[in-house]
N, C-alpha and C positions, 0 to 999 in steps of 0.2 A: 815652398811651404810658408804660409803666413805664421805670425806669432801664435803659439798654441800652448796651453797648459793642460797636460794630459795627466789625469790622476789614475794610477794603475794599482790594483791590489798587489800584483807581483810582476816581475819582469826578468827576462834573460838578457844579459848585456852583450852576449856574443861569446862568452866564456863561462860565466857562472850565473846561477839563479839567485835572484834577490827575492826572498820569499814574502808571503803575505804577513807573516808574523812581524816583519820589520816595516810593513806598510801602514797606510797606503803611501805610494811613492809618487811625488809630483815631478813630472818630467817637463821642463819648460824648454820650448823650441822657439828660436828667433832667427829669422833670415836663413832658414834651412839648417841651422846647427843647434845642437843641444846646449842651452845656456847654463842650465843647472839641474841637479836632481836632489830633491829633498825627501828624506825619510820621515815616516810617521807624520805625514802632512795632513792630519785629520781636520784641521781648521782652515787650511789654505783654500782660496778660491780657485776654481778650475773651469775649463771649457768643456772637457769631455771626461767621463768616468768609464774605465774599461777594466776588465778582469785581468788581462795579461798582455804584455807588450814584449816584442823582440825585434831584432833587426830583420830586414827583408831577406827572404830565402834566396839562395844562389843555386841554379841548375848548372852543373859543371860540364855536362855532356849531353847535347841534344841535337837533333836535326830538325830545324824549324820548318823546313819545306815539306816534311813528311807528316801524315796523319796517323798517329799510333792507334787510333780507334778503328781504322780500316783493317778488317781481318780477312778480306777476300784477296788471296795472293795474286790471282789474275788481274784484279783491279789495281793492286799495288804495282804490278809490273807495267801495266798499261799507263799508269799515272806518270811514269818516268819520261814519257813522251808528251806530256801535257804542256800547253803553252805556259810561258813564264808568269803571265797574269794570273792563271789558275793557281800556280804554286805560291805566288805572293798572297793570294786570298787565303790559302791554307795556313801560311805562315802567320798572317795577321790573326787568324782565329786561334792559333797556338799561343801567340803572345797574350791574347785575352784569357786563355785557359791558365797560363802561368800566373797572370795577375790575380785571378780569382783564388788561386792556391796560396798567394802570398809571395810568389817569386818576383824579385825586382831586378835580377841580373841573370842572363842566360849566356853561357858560352856555347855557341854553335860549334859543331864538330866537322863541318865541311859539306859543301855541295858544289857540283860542277856548273850549276845554272846561274850563279850569282845572286840567289835569293837571300843568302845570309848577309851579304854586303848591303843589299838594298834595304833589308829590314833593319839592319844596324843604323843606316842613315835615317830611315823613317822614325826610329825610336829615340834618336839623339835628343836629349832633353826631356824625354817622357819618363814615366814611372818604371817601365821595364827596359833596362839597358841591355844591349846585345854586344857580345864580343864575337868577332868573326875571324876565322883563319882564311876565308875565301876558299881556295882549293888546297888540299893537302898534297903530299908527294908520295909516289909509289913507283914500283917498277912496271914496265910495259907488260901487258897480258897477265897481270896478277890482280888479286882482289883489291877493290876500292875504286873502281872506275866512276861511280856516281859521286865521289867526293874528293878525287885527287887527280893531279896531273902526273905525267910520266917523267921519270929521270932515267935516261938510258944508262946501262951498265958501263962503267969506265968514263962516263961524262963528268965534267966539272960541275959540282953541286953549287958552287958559289954564285954564279949568275942566276940560277933558278931561285935559290933562297933569297938572294938580294931583291929579285923581282917580286917575290911574295911579300917580303918584309916591308915593301913600300906601302902596302895597304892592309896587311894582316895584323891582327892583334897578337896572335900566337901562330906558331908553325906546327901544323898537323902532319904527322908521319904515319904512313901505313906500313908497319913493320912485319906483321904476320897476316895470315889468312884468318878465316873465321873457324869456329869449332864445327867439326863433323860430329853431330850428335849421335848418329847411328854407330859410328866407330868409337865415340867417346874420347876424341883427341883432336888436336890441331894438326892438320896435314900440311906438308910442304915446308921447305926451309924458309927462314926469315928473308924478307925481300932485300934487306941491306945487311952486310956483315958489319962487324964492330968498327972497322976503319972507316967504312962508308958512312955509317950512322954518326960516328964521332965528327966527321967532316960537316955533316948537316947541322949537328948541334952546335959546333964551334962557330960556324958561319951565322947561324941564327943568333947566338949570343953576341957576336960582333955587331949585329944590327939591333941589339937590345930586345930581342924577342925570345920568349920562353918556348919550349917544345913540349908537345904532348903526343905520345905514341900509342896507336892502336896495337895492342900486343897481348897475346895469350900463348901459353905453351912454354915449357922450360927452356927450349932452345932460344926462342925469341926473348924471353925474360932475361936470360944471361947476357945477350947482346945489348939489350936496352940499358941494363944497369951498368955494364962495363963502359958503354959509350956516354953515360951520364945524361940521359934524357931528363927533363924536368918533371915529367908526369907520365905514369903508365896508366893507360885506359883499358879497362876490362881486367886484364891480368889473371885470367883463369889458369888453373894448374900452378898456382903460386907455391913457393916452398919457404920454410923458415929461414934457410940460408939467404935466399934472395931478399927476404924482408930485412934481414940484418944489414945487407948492403944498402938497401933503400933508406933505412933509418940513419945509417952512417953518412950517406951522401945527400940526405934530405930530399930524396926523390918522392914525390907525392904519388898516391894511388887512388884512382877513381874506379871502384870495382864494378859498377853497373850490373847489379844483380838482376834487375827487373826483366830484361829480355829473355834470359835463360829461365827465370822463374815462370814467366808466362808460358814458355814452351812446355814446361813440366805441368803447369796447372791446366792447360788446354791442349793436350796432345792430339786430340781428335782433329784439330784444325789442319795439322800437318800430316796426319795419318801415322803418327809414331807408334811403333809396336812396343811390346812389353820390354824388350831388351833396351830400346832407346830411352824409354821412360825411366828405366833403372839407371842408365848412364846419366840422364839429366839430374836425377836425385843425387847420385854420387858426386857429380860436379858441383851441385849447389851446396851439399853438405861440406865438401872440402873447401869451397869458397868461403862459406860462413866461418869455418874454423880458422881460416887464415885472416879474415877480416878482424876477428876478435884478437888474434895473435898480433896482427899489425898494430892495433891500438895499444896493446900492452908493451910492445917493443918501441913505441914512439914514432911509428911511421905517420907521415902527414896524410891521413885519410881525408878524402874529399867526396862529397855526395854528388853523384851524377847518374841519371837514369837511362841514358841512350834513348830518350823520348823520341818518338817517331817510328821506332821499331814496332813490329806487330804486337798489339796489345799493350804498348807502353805509351800511355796517353800523357801529353804535356801537362805539367802542373801536378796532377794527381800522382804521377809516377815518381816525381821527386820526393813527395811525401812518403810513398811506398819505400823509397830507398832509405829514408831515415829509419823506418821501421825495420828494414832488413839489417841495418847497422845494429839497432837495439837488440833484435833477435839473435845477432851474432855475439852479443855480450858487450857491446859498446854502450856505456852509460848515456842516458838521454842528453845530458849536458854536452858530452863530447860529440854525439851524433848531430846535435843542433849546431855546434861550432863548425863541424864539417860541412854544414849546409848554409852557413852565414858568414862568419868573419874569417875563417881560415882561407877559403879560396880567394877572397879579396886581398888578404895579406900576401898570399903566394903570388898573385898576379899584379901586385903593386897598384891595386885599385884603392881609391880613397876609402878609408876605414868607415864603417857604419856601426862600430861598437857603441853601445849606449853608455856614453860618458860625456862629461862636460867638454865642449869644444869639438866633438865629433859631428859628422854629418847626420842629420836626422832622417834616416831611411827606416821608418818604423811600420810594423804591422801589428794588428791586434787580433786576439782570439777571445772567445766567450768564457774560457776557462784556462787554467794552466796545463800544458801538456805533461808537466811533471806529476800532476794529480790525475788528469784525465787525458791520456795520450791520444785517444781517438778524436779529440777536438781538432787536431791537425788535419784530419780528413774532411772536416766540415767547411773548409774555406776560411780565408783570412780577410780582414779589412785593411786596405792600405790607408795609412794616415796621411 
């Protein structure tokens, strides 16, 4: 980023709002870093005048090789046999969608085709950075074949995790299956018990890697927090007691409301009956209750949409996730922190907080989302 003097009516620094009543705010950027911020800079010369500035958004859980806008389930299944070049084309389109929404960092959540690693390499040095786990880990003949490799029961996890750690940014673990919406529950035991999961986590930490675990259902959640994973992904059927442990152990939670919300909003696509629609509503209501409770208990909430799932479109879905947080009772400032500076801090990524000396990863909107929240849905401009 060349030298730039950005005059903003208001801005969000990644933690707190700096309102228009204290502005305009002159944010000076030199050699890619914020050199200074001046309040009430009414007479200062500037290069660009904008309404609102904030750090670039972070999508904490996505599958870049999947097109969330494809709603035909037969086509989605057939796509899993598509050539890698076709998957790379889709991933590039998804990067563009993220950029248009103001997302400047995406954590991919795994694919067996190597698309996430390839896109990470392509995007290195670009405006939308990618974190990739490569393949996650799972048990043979259990859920997760499109995004994970098998670890045999009784096998030594250390060589597998060491091999993954050589190229992975994070270690993805498939701990449970998916939700059976018709039954309204997660079926099947966790893929790893507490001792096995702790061995994976300990080995990952020995190689300097954080872990994030696909996990829903009380049985799996108990195993995940006992083993000390760094982040729980999805986390449906959460409980207050589990949240207490997460807050105490600083275990992050990426609730991914969007895929289940879409199933409830468009039940005709999957042919859900009235009972299943009721289950979906009950699951969503419980999830929202626990997201709000997690915020009040001090759990490290992080925004991620599971983009690529049916109806979960890259870029736009991350914004939807921010609104799901707000609807659950999370204040806008905390929801934006969960989608900007918090994941970067948790992942030990260079800070993009808007403060002198920090990296200038800035996006602009035509109004403040604190005054006009829907401006987030209208797309951002990368500075």
